[in-house]
N, C-alpha and C positions, 0 to 999 in steps of 0.2 A: 504493500500500500504506500510505502514511503516514496518509492521511485516515481509513480505517476504524479504525486504531489510536487516532487522536485521539478519534474518536466513542466508541469503547469506553471510553477513559480518562475522558471526560466523564460517560458513563453510570455508570461505577463510582463516581466522585466524588459524583454526585447520589444514588446509592443509599446511600452512607455517610452523607451529610448527612441524608437522609430517615430512615435508621435511628436516627441520633442524635436527630432531632426526635421520633420516636416514643418513644424511651427517655425523653426529657425530659418528654413529656406523660404518661407512665405511672409517675411516681415514686410509690412506695408508702411512706407514712409513717403510723405509728400514734401518736396523741396520748394521753398518759397524764394523767388528771385525778383527783386525790384528791377525793372527795366526801363531805361529812358531811350527814346527814339527821336532823332533830330534830322531835319532837312535844313542844311545850313546851320544857322543858330536857332531855329525855331522848332519847338516840340511838336511832334506829330501825334494827334489824337485820332480817334475813329477807327483804330485797328481792331481786328478780331482774332480769336484763337487761330483761325485758318491762315492768318497772315504770318504767324510766327513758326519758327523751327527752333528746337532746343536740343543740344547735344551734350552728353556727359562722357568725358574721356573719348570723344570722337564718335560715340554711338548715338543715333537718333533716339529721342525719348518721347513719350506721349504727354502732351499738355492736357491737364484735366480741368483747369479753370484760369480765367484771366480777368483782372479788375483794372479799372482806370481810376487813378487817385489824383486829386488836386488838393494840396495841403493836407487837411484832415478829412476831406469829404470824398466818399466813394461815389463818384459821379454816375457810373454805369457799370453794370455787370455784363461782361461779354459772354458769348456762347461758350459753354463748357459742360462737362458731364457731371460735375460736382459743385456743391455750394460751400464756400468757406466764409469766414468772418474775419477779414484782414484787420490786424491791430494797427491802427494808423495814428495813435498818440505819438507825440514827437519828443525826443530827447536831444537837446542841442549841447554841443561841446565846442567852445571857442578857445583855441590854444594860441597864445601869443608868445612866439620865440623871437623877441625883438631886443635890439640894443638901445633904441631911442623911442620915446613916446612921440608919435607924429600927430599933428592935428587931425589928419584923415582917420586915425584910429578912433577918435572921438565921434566922427561921423559914422563910422561902422557901428558903434554902440547905439547911436541915435536911430539909425536906420533899422537895426534889429528890433529895438523896442517899439518903434512906431509902425513897422510894416511886416514883421516876421512872427514874433511871438504871439501865441494865441492861448486862450484859457485851456488848461489841461496839459500844456507843454511844460517841460522842465528845462532849466538852463544851468550849465556848468562852465565857469570861466577859469582857465588855467594860465597863470602868469609865470614869469621866471622864478617867483618866490613861493606862491601858494595857489590853492584852488578855492573858488567861491561857488557854492551850490545854492540854487534858487528853485524851490518847489512851487506847487500850485498856490499854497497858502501865502507865500511871500509876496506874490503879485496881488493878492487880495488886501494885504495889510499896508501896502505902500504904493502910491501912484507911480506909473511907469517912468514919468519924467524925473521924479526924484531919485528913483532907483538907478536910472541911467547916469545921472549926474554923480551919484556916490560911487558908482562903479568906475567911471572915468577917472575920478581922483585916485582910487585904489590902483588902477592900471598904471597911471603915471608914476605913482610912488614905487610900485613893485618893479616896473621896468627900469627905473633909475637905479634902484638898489641892486637889481640883478646884473646890471652892466657896469657896476662901479669898479670891479676888479679889472675888467677889460680896459676901461679908460685909464685907470691908474697905471697899468703896465705900459700903455702907450705914452703917458706923460713921463714915466721913468725912462723909457726908451729915448724920448726927446732930450731929456736932461743929460744923457751920455755925451751928446755933441759938445757940451760945454766943459767936459772933463779934459784936463791936461795930462793925457796918458799916451803911450805908444799907440800908433794907428792900428797895429795888429791886435793889441789888447782891446782897444775900443771896438773893433769889429767883433771880436769874440763876445764881448759884453752885449752888444746889440743882438747877436744871434741867440744868445741865451734868453733874452727877453722875448724875442720873436718866436722861439720854440715854445715858450710858455703860452704865448698868445695862440699859437697853433693848436695847443692842447685844450685851450678853453673851449667849452661847448655850452650852449644855452639850452640844450635838451639832452635827454638820455633815452636812447632807443628802447631800453628795457621798460621804461614807463609806458611806452606805446603798447608793448605786449601785455602789460598789466591792465591797461585801459581796455584792450580788446577782450581780455578775459572777463573783466568787470561788465562790459556792455553785452557780452554774450548772454548773460543771465537776465538782462533787462528786456521787458516787453516793449513792443512798439518800434517805431522807426528811429534810427540812431544816426545823427548827423555830426560829423567832426569837421570843423573849419579851422585849418592850420594857417597861421600868419607867420611868415619867416622873412627876415630882413637881410639884404645883402651885407656881407661882412668882408672887410678889406684889412690888410696889414701892409706896412711899408716894406720896401726893399732897401737895404743899406746902400748908400751911395758908393761904398767901397767895392761893392759887387757889380760885375757886369750883368746885363740882362739875361745872358745865357749861362751864368755861373752854375756849377753843379750844386752849390749850396741851396739854390732856389728849390730844388726838388725836396730838400730836407725841410724847407719852410712851408711848402704847400701842404695843407691839411689832407689827410688820407681818411676818407669816410669808410673805414673798414668795419662795417656792421652787416649783419645778415638781413639784407633788405627783403629777400624772398620769404624769410620766416615771418617778418612783420606783415608783408602783403597777404600771406595766407591766413594769418591770425585775424586781420581786419576783415578779410573776405568771409571767413568762416563765421564771424560774429555778425555778418550782414550789416556792417557799418558803411554808411555813405560818406566817404572822406573827400574833402575838397581842399585844394591847396592854393593859397594866395601868396605869391612871391613878390615882395616889395623891392623893386630894383633901385630905389633911392638909398644910397649908403647914408649912415647917420651924419647929419649936418654938423654936429659938434664933435665928430670923430677926428681926433687929433692927427690920425694918419693921413687925412686929407690936407692937412696944413703943413706937413713936414716938407720943407723945400729941398729941392735937389735930389729927391728920391722917388723911385717908382712905387707902384702899388701892386700887391698880389690880391686877386679876388679869391677869397676862400669859400665861395658859395657853390660853385658848379657841382661838386659831388653831393652836397646836401640837397640842392635843388633837384638833381636827378633822382635821388632816393625818394623824396617826398612826392615827386611827380609820379613815380611808379606806384607808390602806395595809393595815390588818388585813383589812378586808372584801374588798379586791381579791384577797387570797390565800386566801380561804375561812377566815380566822381569826376569832377572837372578841375582844370588848372588854369589860373589866370596870373599873368605876369605884367606888372605895371608899377609906376611910382605912386599911383593913386589907389591906395588900399580900399577906400570907400567905393569907388567905381568898380573895382575888381570884385569886391564882396557882393555888390548888387547883382553882378552877372552870374556868379556861382549860385547865389540864392535863387535867382530866376530859373536857372537850369535844373535846380534840384526839386522844386516844389510840385512839379507834375511828373507822374510816372505810372507805369503799369506794374501790377504785381501778378506774376505768372507762377502757377503751381504745376509741377510735373512729378510723376511717380517713377523713380529710377528702376530700370530693369535689373533684376538679379541683385538687389541691394544687399550688401553684407557689411556688418560692423567690423571693418578691417583696420580702422584707425588711420587710413590713408587719406591724402588730399585728392579730391576728385574735381577735375576741371569742368567748368560749365561754359558753353558757347551758345549764345542766342542770336538768331538771324531773322531778318524780315525778308520774306520770299519775294524775289523778282523786283526788289527796290534798292536803290542806291542810297540808303539811309545810314546815318551814323548811330550805332546801337551801343549803349553802355550798360554794364551790369557787373555784379560781383563775379570774381574769377572762379569761385568754387567753394567747397566745404569739406570738412573732415567727417568721415563716416564713423562716428564714435557711438 
């Protein structure tokens, strides 16, 4: 009698394991992809599910729903086989990596409070010194104009404090010119200060990874607007323009850009980059006579540009931060939310690339680059 019982027990165990395996193989996951479609600089509305194609790792996928969103309003549900409820509440992060507080930054703040922020939105401001958080209740307790004015004062103070070491090093560098020392020693002293300037950075890429992880847990749409200002340092007059030492003075942005791009994309962050081409007006490196200038910005500009594009965001480059900000806001407020169901989905922990196309149209399409299947 024991043997049949044992056989039945083994069969039951196999059945359980087989059922678990079937369940594992039939995991149903819907991937949400905010998509922006432009003809020239104008957003294209009126598209349907039939106009889109979506690919994951190069394989065509089935779109199950499509929504058209303007700010926080679901304007129209396009044809699809399933109904979803898109979470369109908005979380804004304005990150200022600046050396100088420019008047146009004040205009950025005014425009945001007058034209962008809506009831239900949250706002987070990151300066070189600290982060300020504003939730729904904050906007109920204080008029927008007063809040904007207070924030501009805090920004001015934080940016000034955050750039103090940079400016002090430049002034110490200038003082070397007055020293009565051997020219070779003077050059070495200058190079020492310039290497310190090269190492100075007004951001830490690890904080962007932490931001991506924090935002992944947050409901709703997530917008990051990054403001970065052109940075320059002087070239000692003792060096020729092609001197080998220049390679040692040029900043090397040796960080894992791909890792940050994937983290932002996985968290479904819409990241937008505003590069301010105007170097600080009170930057002493602009006043040092008889010496050239190294632009320390190209590597950083390239990295942040890639981050923006990997999230479906936009990039603007101008001396006018306020005008650039208005352009990236306008480009971000209207979008489609597309849902598709991956074929043969597996929780493999790998990053899966997404590609969205509009059929038979020469449109510019932007969206997040992919997601981690965790």
